[in-house]
C-alpha positions as CSV (number, residue, x, y, z in Angstrom):
1,M,141.9,131.7,162.8
2,I,143.6,130.1,159.5
3,Y,141.4,127.7,158.2
4,M,139.4,127.8,161.1
5,F,135.9,126.8,159.4
6,Q,137.4,125.1,156.3
7,D,135.7,122.7,154.6
8,C,132.0,122.7,156.9
9,F,130.5,121.6,154.1
10,A,127.2,120.9,156.1
11,V,127.2,124.5,157.8
12,S,124.9,127.0,156.2
13,S,125.0,129.9,158.6
14,F,127.2,131.4,160.9
15,D,126.4,133.6,163.7
16,L,129.4,135.2,164.9
17,T,128.3,138.2,166.6
18,K,130.1,137.0,170.1
19,F,133.4,136.5,168.6
20,N,136.0,138.6,169.7
21,T,138.6,139.1,166.8
22,A,140.9,142.0,168.4
23,K,143.8,139.9,168.7
24,T,143.6,137.9,165.8
25,S,146.0,138.7,162.8
26,N,145.4,136.2,160.4
27,M,142.0,135.3,158.7
28,M,143.4,133.3,155.8
29,Y,141.1,130.6,154.2
30,M,138.8,131.3,157.6
31,F,135.8,130.2,155.4
32,Y,137.7,128.1,152.7
33,R,135.2,125.6,150.8
34,C,132.3,126.0,153.4
35,S,130.2,124.8,149.9
36,G,127.2,124.7,152.0
37,L,127.4,128.2,153.7
38,T,124.6,130.3,152.9
39,S,124.8,133.4,155.6
40,I,127.5,134.8,157.6
41,T,126.6,137.3,160.7
42,F,129.7,139.5,161.8
43,P,129.9,141.5,164.8
44,A,131.1,145.0,165.1
45,D,135.3,145.6,164.2
46,F,135.3,141.9,162.9
47,G,139.1,141.3,161.9
48,S,140.3,144.8,163.0
49,N,144.1,143.7,163.4
50,A,144.0,141.0,160.7
51,T,146.4,141.8,158.3
52,N,145.6,138.4,156.1
53,M,142.5,137.9,154.5
54,Q,143.7,135.7,151.6
55,S,141.1,133.3,150.3
56,M,138.8,134.2,153.4
57,F,135.8,133.2,151.2
58,E,137.1,131.5,148.6
59,D,135.1,128.6,147.2
60,C,131.7,129.3,149.5
61,T,130.0,128.5,146.3
62,S,126.4,128.7,147.5
63,L,126.9,132.0,149.6
64,P,124.0,134.3,147.5
65,S,125.2,137.3,149.5
66,L,127.8,139.0,151.8
67,D,127.2,142.0,153.9
68,L,130.5,143.2,155.2
69,T,129.7,146.4,156.7
70,N,131.2,145.2,160.1
71,L,134.2,143.9,158.6
72,N,137.4,146.1,159.2
73,T,139.9,145.5,156.9
74,A,142.1,148.6,158.4
75,K,145.3,146.7,158.6
76,A,144.5,144.0,156.1
77,T,147.2,144.0,153.3
78,T,146.3,141.0,151.0
79,M,143.0,140.2,149.7
80,Q,144.1,137.7,146.8
81,Y,141.4,135.1,146.2
82,M,139.2,136.6,148.7
83,F,135.8,136.0,146.9
84,K,137.1,133.5,144.5
85,H,134.8,130.9,143.2
86,C,131.7,132.2,145.5
87,D,129.6,130.9,142.4
88,A,126.2,131.7,143.8
89,L,127.3,135.4,145.0
90,V,125.1,138.0,143.6
91,S,125.6,140.8,145.7
92,I,128.4,142.3,147.9
93,T,128.3,145.4,150.5
94,F,131.4,147.3,151.8
95,P,131.9,149.4,154.3
96,E,133.6,152.7,153.9
97,N,137.3,152.7,152.8
98,F,137.3,148.8,152.5
99,G,140.9,147.6,151.6
100,A,142.6,151.0,152.3
101,N,145.8,149.6,153.0
102,T,145.6,146.3,150.9
103,S,148.4,145.9,148.3
104,I,147.6,142.3,146.9
105,M,143.9,142.5,145.5
106,S,144.8,139.8,142.6
107,S,142.0,137.3,141.5
108,M,139.8,139.0,144.1
109,F,136.5,137.9,142.3
110,A,137.8,136.0,139.9
111,N,135.4,133.3,138.8
112,C,132.5,134.9,140.6
113,Q,129.8,133.3,138.1
114,S,126.5,134.9,139.2
115,L,127.5,138.4,140.0
116,P,125.6,140.5,137.7
117,S,126.9,144.1,139.1
118,I,129.1,145.0,141.9
119,D,129.0,148.7,143.5
120,L,132.7,149.4,144.0
121,T,132.4,153.0,145.2
122,N,133.9,151.9,148.9
123,L,136.6,150.2,148.0
124,N,139.8,151.9,148.8
125,T,142.6,150.6,146.0
126,N,144.9,153.4,146.9
127,N,147.8,151.5,148.0
128,A,147.2,148.1,145.7
129,T,150.0,146.8,143.7
130,D,148.8,143.6,142.1
131,M,145.3,143.6,140.5
132,N,145.9,140.4,138.2
133,T,143.1,138.5,137.3
134,M,140.8,140.9,139.5
135,F,138.0,140.2,137.6
136,Y,138.8,137.2,135.7
137,M,136.1,135.2,134.7
138,C,133.2,136.9,136.2
139,N,131.0,135.6,133.5
140,T,127.3,137.2,134.5
141,L,128.8,140.7,134.8
142,K,127.5,143.3,132.6
143,R,128.9,146.5,133.4
144,L,131.9,147.5,135.5
145,D,132.7,151.1,137.0
146,V,135.9,151.1,138.6
147,S,136.1,155.3,138.2
148,G,137.2,155.2,141.8
149,F,140.0,153.4,141.5
150,Y,143.4,154.9,142.1
151,T,146.2,152.6,140.4
152,A,149.4,154.7,140.4
153,K,151.1,152.1,142.6
154,V,149.8,149.1,140.7
155,T,152.5,147.0,138.7
156,N,150.5,144.2,137.8
157,M,147.1,144.2,135.8
158,Q,147.4,141.0,133.6
159,Y,144.0,139.4,132.9
160,M,142.6,142.0,135.0
161,F,139.0,141.9,133.0
162,S,139.5,138.8,130.9
163,S,137.1,136.1,129.8
164,C,133.8,138.3,131.4
165,N,131.8,136.8,128.9
166,L,128.8,139.3,129.3
167,L,130.7,142.4,130.1
168,A,129.6,144.8,128.0
169,S,131.3,148.2,129.3
170,I,134.4,149.3,131.8
171,K,134.3,152.8,132.8
172,V,137.6,154.0,134.1
173,G,138.2,157.4,136.2
174,Q,141.1,160.3,136.4
175,N,143.2,158.2,139.0
176,F,143.5,154.9,136.6
177,D,147.4,155.0,135.9
178,I,149.0,152.3,134.1
179,G,152.4,154.0,134.2
180,K,153.9,151.5,136.7
181,V,152.5,148.6,135.0
182,S,155.1,147.0,132.3
183,N,154.0,146.0,129.3
184,T,154.4,141.9,130.3
185,N,152.3,142.7,133.4
186,R,149.1,144.6,131.2
187,Q,149.3,141.7,128.8
188,Y,146.0,139.8,127.9
189,M,144.0,142.8,130.2
190,F,140.6,142.3,128.2
191,L,141.2,139.2,126.7
192,S,138.2,136.9,125.3
193,S,135.6,139.7,126.7
194,N,134.2,139.6,123.5
195,R,130.8,141.2,124.2
196,L,132.9,144.6,125.2
197,R,131.0,147.2,123.7
198,Y,133.2,150.2,124.7
199,I,136.0,150.9,127.3
200,D,135.7,154.6,128.4
201,F,139.0,156.2,129.4
202,S,137.9,159.3,129.0
203,A,138.3,160.8,132.4
204,S,141.8,158.9,132.9
205,H,144.7,161.8,133.2
206,D,147.3,158.7,132.1
207,T,147.4,159.8,128.5
208,D,150.5,158.5,127.1
209,A,150.2,155.0,128.3
210,I,146.7,154.5,127.4
211,Q,146.6,155.7,123.8
212,A,149.1,153.2,122.3
213,V,146.8,150.9,120.8
214,D,147.6,147.4,119.3
215,R,145.4,144.7,119.6
216,S,147.6,142.5,117.7
217,S,150.8,142.7,119.6
218,E,151.1,140.2,122.4
219,K,152.8,142.8,125.1
220,N,150.1,145.8,124.3
221,M,147.5,145.8,127.2
222,F,144.8,145.2,124.6
223,N,145.9,142.1,122.8
224,G,143.1,140.1,121.9
225,L,140.2,142.7,122.4
226,P,137.4,142.4,119.5
227,E,137.8,144.8,116.9
228,T,134.3,145.7,117.7
229,T,134.7,147.3,121.1
230,L,134.8,151.0,121.1
231,I,137.9,152.4,123.0
232,Y,137.4,156.0,124.3
233,L,141.0,157.5,124.6
234,P,141.6,160.0,127.4
235,V,141.0,163.6,126.6
236,G,143.9,165.3,125.8
237,A,145.5,162.2,124.4
238,T,147.4,162.4,121.2
239,K,145.8,161.3,118.3
240,P,147.1,157.4,117.5
241,T,148.6,157.4,113.8
242,S,150.2,153.7,113.8
243,G,148.7,150.5,115.2
244,N,144.9,148.9,114.4
245,L,143.2,151.9,115.0
246,R,139.6,150.5,114.7
247,N,136.7,151.8,117.0
248,V,139.6,153.7,118.5
249,V,138.1,157.0,119.6
250,Y,139.4,160.2,120.6
251,K,138.5,164.0,121.2
252,E,139.2,166.7,118.6
253,G,138.1,169.9,119.7
254,D,134.3,169.3,121.0
255,E,133.8,166.4,118.9
256,W,134.4,162.7,119.9
257,K,136.2,161.0,116.8
258,C,137.1,157.8,115.0
259,D,139.2,157.2,111.9
260,E,137.8,154.0,111.4
261,Y,134.6,152.5,112.5
262,Y,134.0,148.4,112.3
263,S,131.1,146.6,112.9
264,V,130.1,142.9,112.3
265,D,127.0,140.3,112.6
266,K,124.5,141.2,114.9
267,T,126.1,144.5,115.8
268,I,123.2,147.3,115.6
269,F,123.2,151.0,116.5
270,S,119.7,151.6,117.1
271,S,120.5,155.5,117.8
272,R,123.5,157.7,118.2
273,T,124.6,156.6,121.6
274,I,123.2,152.8,121.9
275,Y,125.1,150.0,121.1
276,N,123.2,146.8,120.9
277,D,121.5,148.2,124.2
278,V,124.3,149.5,125.6
279,E,124.7,153.6,126.3
280,V,127.9,154.7,125.0
281,P,129.5,157.6,126.8
282,Y,129.6,159.8,123.5
283,A,128.0,159.9,119.8
284,I,130.9,159.7,117.4
285,K,132.2,161.0,114.0
286,T,133.9,158.8,111.8
287,K,135.3,159.0,108.5
288,S,134.9,155.2,107.3
289,A,132.7,152.7,107.9
290,T,132.9,148.9,107.4
291,Y,130.1,146.8,108.3
292,S,130.3,142.7,107.6
293,R,127.5,140.1,107.9
294,T,127.0,137.0,107.0
295,M,123.6,135.8,105.8
296,P,122.3,132.6,104.3
297,N,122.5,132.3,100.6
298,D,118.9,132.5,99.9
299,I,118.5,135.8,101.2
300,A,118.6,138.2,98.8
301,I,117.2,141.5,100.7
302,Y,119.3,142.8,103.2
303,G,118.3,145.3,106.4
304,T,119.5,148.8,107.4
305,T,121.4,149.8,110.4
306,V,121.6,152.9,112.5
307,L,125.2,154.0,112.9
308,P,126.3,156.0,116.3
309,Y,127.8,158.8,114.3
310,D,127.4,161.4,111.5
311,F,128.4,159.6,108.2
312,T,129.7,162.0,105.5
313,G,130.1,159.7,102.7
314,D,128.0,158.2,100.1
315,D,124.7,156.7,101.4
316,N,125.1,153.2,99.7
317,V,128.4,151.5,100.8
318,S,129.3,148.1,98.7
319,C,130.2,145.1,101.0
320,Y,130.7,141.2,100.3
321,L,128.9,138.6,102.5
322,L,130.1,135.0,102.8
323,N,129.4,132.8,100.1
324,K,128.1,135.5,97.9
325,E,130.7,135.9,94.5
326,N,128.9,139.2,93.4
327,P,128.9,142.9,96.1
328,V,125.5,143.9,97.3
329,T,124.8,146.9,98.7
330,M,123.9,148.0,102.3
331,Q,122.3,151.5,103.0
332,F,123.4,153.4,106.0
333,V,120.6,155.5,107.6
334,P,121.5,158.4,109.4
335,A,120.4,157.7,113.1
336,N,118.5,161.2,113.1
337,E,116.2,160.0,110.6
């Protein structure tokens, strides 16, 4: 069934309930570039013997939702580009153990421009080896929970979460392991996802690989990640002592600590755990804080900001603002006041 319905531009729906795919081994590009397609109905066990589902729905640019409950992926080994450029897609429903034997998941959801959220609970990544650009340019995705991902076999995560313009948070689980991913293949993992408020690695058991944070090194997984993003290291990770440690959060005893907190324009905490309308997993304590803000020249009075940690220094902190020759004073207000 390779290319079976490719370029059926004018077709708006497919009812495949009478299709028998018991002997079909390849569904690559099956609905490729069906740009007018808005609905597909599958029979039970559709694709039960298919090993290749690459680009199966790629460029179905008008498809608003996909119910894949009847899609059997038990033998599928590649899902590369499976939903790439499904520009109108806002929801996907997966059956249990979707992708259990799939090794190639690169660019699987890349360029899904309208997907605001995705429930990945039923996506089984136990045999995945390639997650390169998996969520690349999912520009409306706001929160991503991959806590169910098992990544011990993955060797490529380049650009995995990069260029997600609205992505505010990423949560990983205990089986998020990057031990087999080389430095080169974890480059630019979060590049240009500039609105990320935090990445929560706290549950991960991969304490050695994830604790090395260097946003300036091209071979570091955090290269290109904004300094304003809070990085919660795995519990048990050794406190980092080198590199750019701004907003790197580690657990010490019962407390989450950050040696140097940093925020910039329009970055405001409204309580101990709310960061620009995103709830962070844990309140933090810090030894030092830097807050910079660009203000018009004609403004002489500055507002206050509320921080998500216990600030133990002086109440008044000097800071310089753009186009100002003299330092001004900004008051940091404790969150419980």
